C-alpha positions as YAML, in Angstrom:
chain: A
units: angstrom
residues:
- id: 1
  name: MET
  ca: [-81.66, -10.86, -142.97]
- id: 2
  name: ILE
  ca: [-83.93, -7.68, -140.92]
- id: 3
  name: LYS
  ca: [-82.89, -7.74, -136.90]
- id: 4
  name: THR
  ca: [-86.27, -6.16, -135.26]
- id: 5
  name: GLN
  ca: [-87.21, -5.72, -131.53]
- id: 6
  name: ILE
  ca: [-90.94, -7.36, -129.87]
- id: 7
  name: GLN
  ca: [-92.76, -6.67, -127.40]
- id: 8
  name: LEU
  ca: [-93.97, -9.80, -125.98]
- id: 9
  name: PRO
  ca: [-96.71, -10.36, -123.06]
- id: 10
  name: ASP
  ca: [-94.37, -12.45, -120.18]
- id: 11
  name: ALA
  ca: [-96.38, -15.78, -119.98]
- id: 12
  name: LEU
  ca: [-95.59, -15.77, -123.95]
- id: 13
  name: TYR
  ca: [-92.15, -15.18, -124.50]
- id: 14
  name: GLN
  ca: [-91.39, -17.81, -120.72]
- id: 15
  name: GLU
  ca: [-93.49, -20.02, -123.20]
- id: 16
  name: ALA
  ca: [-91.68, -19.72, -126.72]
- id: 17
  name: LYS
  ca: [-88.12, -19.96, -123.98]
- id: 18
  name: ARG
  ca: [-89.76, -23.11, -123.01]
- id: 19
  name: VAL
  ca: [-89.90, -24.88, -126.01]
- id: 20
  name: ALA
  ca: [-86.50, -22.82, -127.41]
- id: 21
  name: ALA
  ca: [-84.62, -25.17, -124.75]
- id: 22
  name: GLU
  ca: [-87.10, -28.00, -124.61]
- id: 23
  name: TYR
  ca: [-85.99, -28.60, -128.73]
- id: 24
  name: GLU
  ca: [-82.36, -27.32, -128.72]
- id: 25
  name: MET
  ca: [-83.22, -24.15, -130.85]
- id: 26
  name: SER
  ca: [-82.80, -20.21, -131.02]
- id: 27
  name: PHE
  ca: [-85.89, -18.59, -129.68]
- id: 28
  name: ALA
  ca: [-85.45, -16.52, -132.63]
- id: 29
  name: GLU
  ca: [-85.75, -19.49, -134.67]
- id: 30
  name: VAL
  ca: [-88.79, -20.52, -132.64]
- id: 31
  name: VAL
  ca: [-89.88, -16.95, -133.06]
- id: 32
  name: ARG
  ca: [-89.48, -18.02, -137.27]
- id: 33
  name: ARG
  ca: [-90.98, -21.08, -137.30]
- id: 34
  name: SER
  ca: [-93.90, -19.57, -135.41]
- id: 35
  name: LEU
  ca: [-94.18, -16.24, -138.04]
- id: 36
  name: GLU
  ca: [-94.08, -19.32, -140.90]
- id: 37
  name: ARG
  ca: [-96.76, -20.65, -139.74]
- id: 38
  name: ALA
  ca: [-99.24, -18.33, -138.90]
- id: 39
  name: LEU
  ca: [-98.40, -16.33, -142.20]
- id: 40
  name: PRO
  ca: [-100.39, -18.31, -144.72]
- id: 41
  name: ALA
  ca: [-103.12, -17.72, -142.86]
- id: 42
  name: TYR
  ca: [-103.45, -13.91, -143.66]
- id: 43
  name: PRO
  ca: [-103.54, -13.85, -147.59]
- id: 44
  name: PRO
  ca: [-102.48, -10.22, -149.17]
- id: 45
  name: ARG
  ca: [-105.73, -8.47, -150.01]
- id: 46
  name: VAL
  ca: [-106.48, -7.96, -153.31]
- id: 47
  name: ALA
  ca: [-106.18, -4.52, -154.28]
- id: 48
  name: GLY
  ca: [-109.81, -2.68, -155.23]
- id: 49
  name: TRP
  ca: [-112.13, -5.04, -153.39]
- id: 50
  name: GLU
  ca: [-115.40, -3.12, -153.31]
- id: 51
  name: PRO
  ca: [-117.84, -4.99, -150.47]
- id: 52
  name: PRO
  ca: [-120.88, -6.91, -152.30]
- id: 53
  name: GLU
  ca: [-123.80, -5.12, -153.17]
- id: 54
  name: PRO
  ca: [-126.90, -5.90, -150.92]
- id: 55
  name: VAL
  ca: [-129.72, -8.45, -151.96]
- id: 56
  name: SER
  ca: [-133.17, -7.29, -151.16]
- id: 57
  name: LEU
  ca: [-134.42, -10.48, -148.60]
- id: 58
  name: GLY
  ca: [-137.69, -9.87, -149.61]
- id: 59
  name: ILE
  ca: [-138.29, -7.94, -146.28]
- id: 60
  name: ARG
  ca: [-141.25, -4.79, -147.53]
- id: 61
  name: CYS
  ca: [-140.95, -2.36, -144.70]
- id: 62
  name: VAL
  ca: [-138.59, 0.27, -144.47]
- id: 63
  name: ILE
  ca: [-136.35, 1.01, -140.69]
- id: 64
  name: GLY
  ca: [-136.71, 5.35, -139.99]
- id: 65
  name: ASP
  ca: [-132.80, 6.01, -139.52]
- id: 66
  name: ASP
  ca: [-133.95, 6.87, -135.38]
- id: 67
  name: GLU
  ca: [-134.97, 3.51, -135.41]
- id: 68
  name: TRP
  ca: [-131.48, 1.89, -135.70]
- id: 69
  name: ARG
  ca: [-129.86, 2.42, -132.92]
- id: 70
  name: LEU
  ca: [-133.56, 1.84, -130.91]
- id: 71
  name: LEU
  ca: [-132.60, -1.57, -132.92]
- id: 72
  name: ALA
  ca: [-129.60, -2.21, -132.24]
- id: 73
  name: ASN
  ca: [-129.59, -1.49, -128.56]
- id: 74
  name: GLU
  ca: [-132.86, -3.57, -127.44]
- id: 75
  name: PRO
  ca: [-133.06, -6.65, -129.14]
- id: 76
  name: ASP
  ca: [-136.78, -6.64, -128.44]
- id: 77
  name: TYR
  ca: [-137.91, -3.66, -130.27]
- id: 78
  name: VAL
  ca: [-140.49, -3.47, -132.36]
- id: 79
  name: PRO
  ca: [-140.98, -0.66, -134.82]
- id: 80
  name: ARG
  ca: [-144.29, 1.19, -134.60]
- id: 81
  name: ARG
  ca: [-144.96, 0.08, -138.39]
- id: 82
  name: LEU
  ca: [-144.43, -3.40, -137.77]
- id: 83
  name: ARG
  ca: [-146.11, -3.81, -133.88]
- id: 84
  name: LYS
  ca: [-149.52, -4.69, -135.70]
- id: 85
  name: SER
  ca: [-147.80, -7.29, -137.22]
- id: 86
  name: ALA
  ca: [-146.35, -8.88, -135.18]
- id: 87
  name: ARG
  ca: [-148.79, -9.87, -132.42]
- id: 88
  name: GLY
  ca: [-150.58, -11.11, -134.92]
- id: 89
  name: ARG
  ca: [-147.97, -13.96, -136.09]
- id: 90
  name: LYS
  ca: [-147.81, -15.07, -132.00]
...
């Protein structure tokens, strides 16, 4: 068994101590059981995983590199190339 030291926020520590006292187990047992329940939510990552290739959604406009920042920061921004077609759809 490994002995280690961790830092916990005060509220989390107090809550874990409360659980330990109520259920008559050690603080270490509460931590061990908590980790046993939490760790299955984080399966090992597959080595060599690559993101999938992008799939075309049928959008035919090309957005220039200089316009990406504007699009990301201004939700109402319409690129010059799309302004006429966007107005006509309303």
